[in-house]
C-alpha positions as CSV (number, residue, x, y, z in Angstrom):
1,X,12.8,-16.4,-12.4
2,X,15.7,-19.0,-11.7
3,X,13.2,-22.0,-11.6
4,X,12.5,-20.7,-15.2
5,X,16.3,-20.2,-16.2
6,X,18.0,-22.0,-14.0
7,X,20.5,-21.0,-11.1
8,X,24.2,-20.5,-13.1
9,X,26.7,-23.2,-12.0
10,X,29.6,-21.0,-10.3
11,X,26.9,-19.3,-8.2
12,X,27.4,-20.6,-4.5
13,X,23.7,-22.0,-3.2
14,X,23.8,-19.9,-0.3
15,X,24.3,-16.6,-2.4
16,X,21.2,-17.7,-4.5
17,X,19.0,-18.0,-1.2
18,X,20.4,-14.8,0.0
19,X,19.7,-13.1,-3.3
20,X,16.3,-14.3,-3.6
21,X,15.3,-13.5,0.2
22,X,16.8,-9.6,-0.2
23,X,14.8,-9.2,-3.4
24,X,12.0,-10.7,-1.8
25,X,12.0,-8.4,0.9
26,X,12.5,-5.6,-1.2
27,X,9.7,-6.6,-2.9
28,X,7.2,-6.8,0.1
29,X,8.3,-3.3,1.5
30,X,7.8,-1.6,-2.0
31,X,4.7,-3.2,-2.5
32,X,3.8,-2.0,1.2
33,X,4.9,0.9,0.5
34,X,3.3,2.2,-2.9
35,X,-0.1,0.4,-1.2
36,X,-0.1,2.7,2.0
37,X,0.6,6.2,-0.8
38,X,-2.5,5.0,-2.9
39,X,-4.3,3.7,0.2
40,X,-4.0,7.5,1.9
41,X,-4.7,9.3,-1.1
42,X,-8.0,7.4,-1.7
43,X,-9.3,7.7,1.9
44,X,-8.8,11.5,1.8
45,X,-10.4,11.4,-1.7
46,X,-13.1,8.7,-0.6
47,X,-14.0,10.7,3.1
48,X,-13.9,13.9,1.0
49,X,-16.8,12.9,-1.6
50,X,-18.7,11.4,1.5
51,X,-18.9,14.9,3.3
52,X,-19.6,16.6,-0.2
53,X,-16.0,18.1,-1.0
54,X,-13.5,17.3,-3.0
55,X,-10.0,16.0,-1.0
56,X,-6.6,17.1,-2.1
57,X,-7.1,18.9,-5.4
58,X,-4.2,21.2,-6.5
59,X,-1.0,19.6,-4.5
60,X,1.0,17.5,-6.6
61,X,-0.9,17.8,-9.8
62,X,-4.1,15.9,-10.7
63,X,-6.1,15.2,-8.1
64,X,-3.8,15.9,-5.2
65,X,-1.8,12.5,-6.0
66,X,1.7,14.0,-4.5
67,X,0.0,15.3,-1.4
68,X,0.6,11.8,0.3
69,X,4.3,12.0,-1.3
70,X,4.7,15.1,0.7
71,X,3.6,13.9,3.4
72,X,5.7,10.9,3.6
73,X,9.0,13.8,3.0
74,X,7.8,15.8,6.1
75,X,7.3,12.1,8.2
76,X,11.1,11.6,7.6
77,X,12.0,15.1,8.2
78,X,10.2,15.5,11.6
79,X,12.0,15.4,15.0
80,X,11.9,11.9,16.0
81,X,11.3,12.6,19.9
82,X,11.2,10.1,23.0
83,X,9.0,11.3,26.1
84,X,10.9,11.7,29.6
85,X,10.7,8.3,31.6
86,X,9.6,6.4,28.3
87,X,11.1,2.8,28.2
88,X,13.3,4.2,25.2
89,X,14.0,0.3,24.2
90,X,10.4,-0.8,23.8
91,X,9.7,2.6,22.4
92,X,11.8,2.1,19.9
93,X,11.4,-1.7,19.1
94,X,7.2,-1.3,19.2
95,X,6.8,0.2,15.6
96,X,9.4,-2.1,14.3
97,X,7.3,-5.2,15.7
98,X,4.3,-4.1,14.2
99,X,5.8,-3.3,10.6
100,X,7.6,-6.5,10.8
101,X,4.5,-8.7,11.6
102,X,2.9,-7.2,8.8
103,X,6.0,-7.6,6.0
104,X,6.0,-11.5,7.4
105,X,2.2,-12.1,6.6
106,X,2.8,-10.3,3.4
107,X,4.8,-13.0,2.2
108,X,1.7,-15.5,2.1
109,X,0.3,-13.5,-0.1
110,X,0.2,-14.3,-4.1
111,X,0.0,-12.4,-6.6
112,X,-1.0,-14.6,-9.0
113,X,-0.9,-18.4,-9.6
114,X,2.9,-18.4,-10.6
115,X,4.0,-15.0,-9.1
116,X,4.3,-15.7,-5.1
117,X,7.0,-15.6,-2.6
118,X,6.4,-18.3,-0.7
119,X,4.2,-21.7,-1.7
120,X,2.3,-22.4,1.5
121,X,0.2,-24.9,1.8
122,X,-1.2,-23.4,5.4
123,X,-1.1,-19.9,3.8
124,X,-4.0,-18.4,5.6
125,X,-3.0,-19.8,8.8
126,X,-0.2,-17.6,8.6
127,X,-1.2,-14.7,7.7
128,X,-3.6,-15.0,10.8
129,X,-1.0,-15.5,13.1
130,X,1.2,-12.9,12.2
131,X,-1.1,-10.0,11.5
132,X,-2.3,-11.3,15.3
133,X,1.2,-10.3,16.3
134,X,0.8,-6.6,15.2
135,X,-1.1,-6.2,19.0
136,X,2.4,-7.2,20.5
137,X,4.0,-3.9,19.1
138,X,0.9,-2.0,19.6
139,X,0.6,-2.9,23.7
140,X,4.2,-2.2,23.5
141,X,4.3,1.0,22.0
142,X,1.3,2.1,25.2
143,X,3.2,0.4,27.7
144,X,6.5,2.1,26.9
145,X,5.1,5.8,26.2
146,X,4.9,6.8,29.9
147,X,1.5,8.3,28.9
148,X,-2.1,7.5,30.7
149,X,-3.7,7.8,27.2
150,X,-1.2,5.6,25.3
151,X,-2.0,3.2,28.5
152,X,-5.8,3.0,27.8
153,X,-5.3,2.5,24.3
154,X,-3.1,-0.5,24.3
155,X,-5.0,-2.1,26.7
156,X,-8.6,-1.3,24.7
157,X,-6.3,-3.3,21.8
158,X,-5.5,-6.1,23.7
159,X,-9.0,-6.7,25.0
160,X,-10.3,-5.8,21.3
161,X,-8.1,-8.6,19.6
162,X,-8.7,-11.2,22.2
163,X,-12.7,-10.6,21.6
164,X,-12.2,-10.7,17.8
165,X,-10.0,-13.2,17.1
166,X,-12.0,-16.2,18.0
167,X,-15.0,-14.9,15.5
168,X,-12.5,-14.0,13.1
169,X,-10.9,-17.6,13.0
170,X,-14.4,-19.5,13.2
171,X,-15.8,-17.4,10.6
172,X,-13.1,-18.5,8.3
173,X,-13.5,-22.2,8.8
174,X,-16.5,-22.2,6.7
175,X,-15.1,-21.4,3.3
176,X,-12.4,-23.7,4.7
177,X,-14.7,-26.5,5.0
178,X,-16.2,-25.7,1.6
179,X,-13.2,-25.2,-0.6
180,X,-10.7,-28.2,1.5
181,X,-7.7,-26.4,1.5
182,X,-6.0,-23.6,3.5
183,X,-3.4,-22.6,0.5
184,X,-4.5,-19.5,-1.0
185,X,-3.5,-20.5,-4.5
186,X,-5.3,-23.5,-4.0
187,X,-8.7,-22.0,-2.5
188,X,-8.5,-19.9,-5.9
189,X,-8.2,-22.8,-8.2
190,X,-11.0,-24.3,-6.5
191,X,-13.5,-21.4,-7.7
192,X,-12.6,-21.2,-11.1
193,X,-15.3,-21.2,-13.6
194,X,-17.5,-18.5,-15.6
195,X,-19.3,-15.6,-14.3
196,X,-18.5,-16.5,-10.5
197,X,-20.9,-19.4,-9.7
198,X,-18.2,-21.3,-8.1
199,X,-17.0,-18.8,-5.9
200,X,-17.6,-20.1,-1.8
201,X,-19.9,-17.7,-1.1
202,X,-22.4,-19.7,-3.7
203,X,-21.6,-23.2,-2.6
204,X,-23.0,-23.0,0.7
205,X,-25.7,-21.2,2.3
206,X,-23.6,-20.3,5.3
207,X,-20.5,-18.8,3.7
208,X,-22.4,-15.5,3.3
209,X,-23.6,-14.9,6.8
210,X,-19.7,-16.0,7.8
211,X,-18.2,-13.3,5.5
212,X,-20.1,-10.9,7.4
213,X,-19.0,-12.0,10.5
214,X,-15.3,-12.4,9.3
215,X,-15.8,-8.7,7.7
216,X,-16.8,-7.3,11.4
217,X,-14.3,-8.9,12.7
218,X,-11.9,-7.8,10.2
219,X,-12.3,-4.1,11.4
220,X,-12.0,-4.9,14.7
221,X,-8.9,-6.4,13.9
222,X,-7.3,-3.7,11.9
223,X,-8.4,-1.0,14.3
224,X,-10.7,0.2,11.6
225,X,-14.1,2.4,12.1
226,X,-16.4,1.7,14.5
227,X,-13.9,-0.4,16.2
228,X,-10.8,2.5,16.0
229,X,-11.6,2.2,20.0
230,X,-7.0,2.1,20.4
231,X,-6.9,5.3,19.0
232,X,-10.3,7.1,19.6
233,X,-9.1,10.7,19.3
234,X,-12.2,12.5,21.1
235,X,-11.1,10.6,24.3
236,X,-7.8,9.5,24.0
237,X,-6.2,11.8,22.0
238,X,-4.6,9.4,20.1
239,X,-4.5,6.6,21.9
240,X,-0.8,4.5,21.9
241,X,0.1,6.7,18.6
242,X,0.0,10.0,21.3
243,X,3.8,9.9,22.1
244,X,5.2,8.9,18.4
245,X,6.0,11.7,16.1
246,X,7.6,11.4,12.4
247,X,8.9,8.0,10.8
248,X,7.9,6.0,13.8
249,X,4.5,7.5,13.6
250,X,4.1,6.3,10.3
251,X,5.1,3.1,10.9
252,X,2.0,2.4,12.4
253,X,0.1,3.6,9.6
254,X,1.8,1.4,7.1
255,X,1.0,-1.4,9.1
256,X,-3.0,-0.6,9.2
257,X,-3.2,0.4,5.2
258,X,-0.9,-3.0,4.6
259,X,-3.4,-5.0,7.1
260,X,-6.6,-3.6,5.5
261,X,-5.4,-4.7,2.3
262,X,-4.1,-8.2,3.4
263,X,-7.8,-8.7,5.1
264,X,-9.5,-7.7,1.9
265,X,-7.2,-10.1,0.0
266,X,-8.1,-13.3,2.3
267,X,-11.6,-12.1,2.0
268,X,-11.4,-12.3,-1.7
269,X,-9.3,-15.6,-1.8
270,X,-11.9,-17.6,0.7
271,X,-14.8,-15.7,-0.5
272,X,-15.2,-14.3,-3.7
273,X,-13.2,-16.6,-6.2
274,X,-9.3,-15.0,-5.2
275,X,-7.7,-14.7,-8.8
276,X,-10.9,-16.3,-10.8
277,X,-13.3,-13.7,-12.7
278,X,-14.9,-13.9,-15.9
279,X,-11.9,-11.8,-17.5
280,X,-9.8,-15.1,-15.9
281,X,-11.7,-17.4,-17.4
282,X,-11.5,-15.5,-20.7
283,X,-7.9,-15.1,-20.5
284,X,-7.1,-18.6,-20.0
285,X,-9.8,-19.3,-23.1
286,X,-7.5,-17.4,-25.3
287,X,-3.7,-18.1,-23.7
288,X,-4.1,-21.2,-22.4
289,X,-3.2,-22.3,-19.5
290,X,-2.4,-20.4,-15.8
291,X,1.8,-20.4,-16.8
292,X,0.8,-17.8,-19.8
293,X,2.2,-14.4,-18.7
294,X,-0.9,-12.7,-19.9
295,X,-3.2,-15.0,-17.6
296,X,-0.6,-14.2,-14.8
297,X,-1.2,-10.4,-15.6
298,X,-5.0,-10.8,-15.6
299,X,-4.8,-12.9,-12.2
300,X,-3.0,-9.9,-10.3
301,X,-5.1,-7.3,-12.2
302,X,-8.4,-9.5,-10.4
303,X,-6.9,-10.0,-7.0
304,X,-5.8,-6.7,-6.6
305,X,-8.9,-5.1,-7.6
306,X,-10.9,-7.1,-5.1
307,X,-9.0,-6.7,-2.7
308,X,-9.2,-3.1,-3.4
309,X,-13.1,-2.7,-3.4
310,X,-12.8,-4.1,0.2
311,X,-10.6,-1.5,0.8
312,X,-13.0,1.2,-0.2
313,X,-15.6,-0.5,1.8
314,X,-13.7,-0.4,5.0
315,X,-13.6,3.5,4.3
316,X,-16.7,3.9,3.7
317,X,-17.8,2.6,6.2
318,X,-15.5,4.6,8.4
319,X,-17.1,7.9,7.6
320,X,-20.5,6.9,7.7
321,X,-20.5,4.8,11.2
322,X,-20.3,6.1,14.6
323,X,-17.7,4.9,17.2
324,X,-19.2,2.6,19.5
325,X,-18.1,2.3,22.7
326,X,-15.8,-0.3,24.6
327,X,-18.6,-2.4,26.4
328,X,-20.6,-2.6,23.2
329,X,-17.7,-3.5,21.4
330,X,-16.7,-6.3,23.6
331,X,-20.6,-7.0,23.8
332,X,-20.7,-7.8,20.1
333,X,-17.6,-9.8,20.0
334,X,-18.4,-12.1,23.0
335,X,-22.0,-12.1,22.9
336,X,-23.2,-12.1,19.2
337,X,-20.5,-12.9,16.9
338,X,-18.6,-15.7,18.3
339,X,-22.1,-17.8,18.9
340,X,-23.0,-16.8,15.3
341,X,-19.7,-18.0,14.1
342,X,-20.4,-21.3,15.8
343,X,-23.7,-21.6,14.2
344,X,-22.2,-21.3,10.8
345,X,-19.5,-23.7,11.4
346,X,-21.6,-26.4,12.2
347,X,-24.5,-25.5,9.5
348,X,-21.6,-25.6,7.2
349,X,-20.7,-29.2,8.2
350,X,-23.8,-30.5,8.1
351,X,-24.5,-28.4,4.5
352,X,-20.8,-30.3,3.3
353,X,-22.1,-33.9,4.9
354,X,-25.5,-33.9,2.9
355,X,-23.5,-33.0,-0.4
356,X,-21.0,-35.6,0.0
357,X,-23.8,-37.9,1.0
358,X,-25.8,-36.8,-2.2
359,X,-22.8,-36.9,-4.7
């Protein structure tokens, strides 16, 4: 806004920065909260239809839209207990670290070409770096809970993230080589064109297998089934969450749904065109360049729809596939996904070299 109207001369610079930072934090918190409310409702509906039932229907009106709001009020009012023998400081700090990590990662997520919290040339690097620090909070929660089930869940989370961070990062190198940028905005603009023919997934034959590896790794990174071993209700009660209740318990689920949306958005930006779609190209043709307000709206709706298609796919997989054993999780990450990701990186590099020679 200040870029458009100009800052008032009588306002000190520190006040402008403080106000901008406060507004950015408020917008991120609002986005994550609304995203979690909608995603929880959506998951209940998706799981209901997969299991041949309706899910929430009556609480709150149309299709139970207020059920999640009622659950949120219940969690706020529930007693916040800390187990005897738990490390109180770490127990309280763990959910805050988890939520703060995903807040920081969301700062690099642009909603359109002209609406972003911070323009970053290394946006995807920041997202991966900050989202991986949520593991520290999970391990801290398990250790501080003074519970064997929580410790087991935290140990599984540590092992799982270490195994799948490698193929996750390697698989992203493939579209990065095809697009030539770490910036989410620049990656989107590099895929502009009608009917999605310039999307990264169509530019290099190794991008599609790299996306499959990225998606499997993202499921493990976000602790989603069939990789929900850190929680594993069937054998670990609730894993690292066993001793948590009330609002602190909800912080972990805010982070989980935010991470699902963020990973789906990263996949959309670097594999499937980002803001670009036939509707974006049509809006640009009608209203002009990317600076027009209507083009910005179409860009924002496009990336949100693409992100929630990914979230829906994650939910679909959760209610379709059985949970795999922890040894199978480790085997898949180290023995199969990592070598396959390296092959995709090598193949994509050779392809880009050949294309440069031909052109």
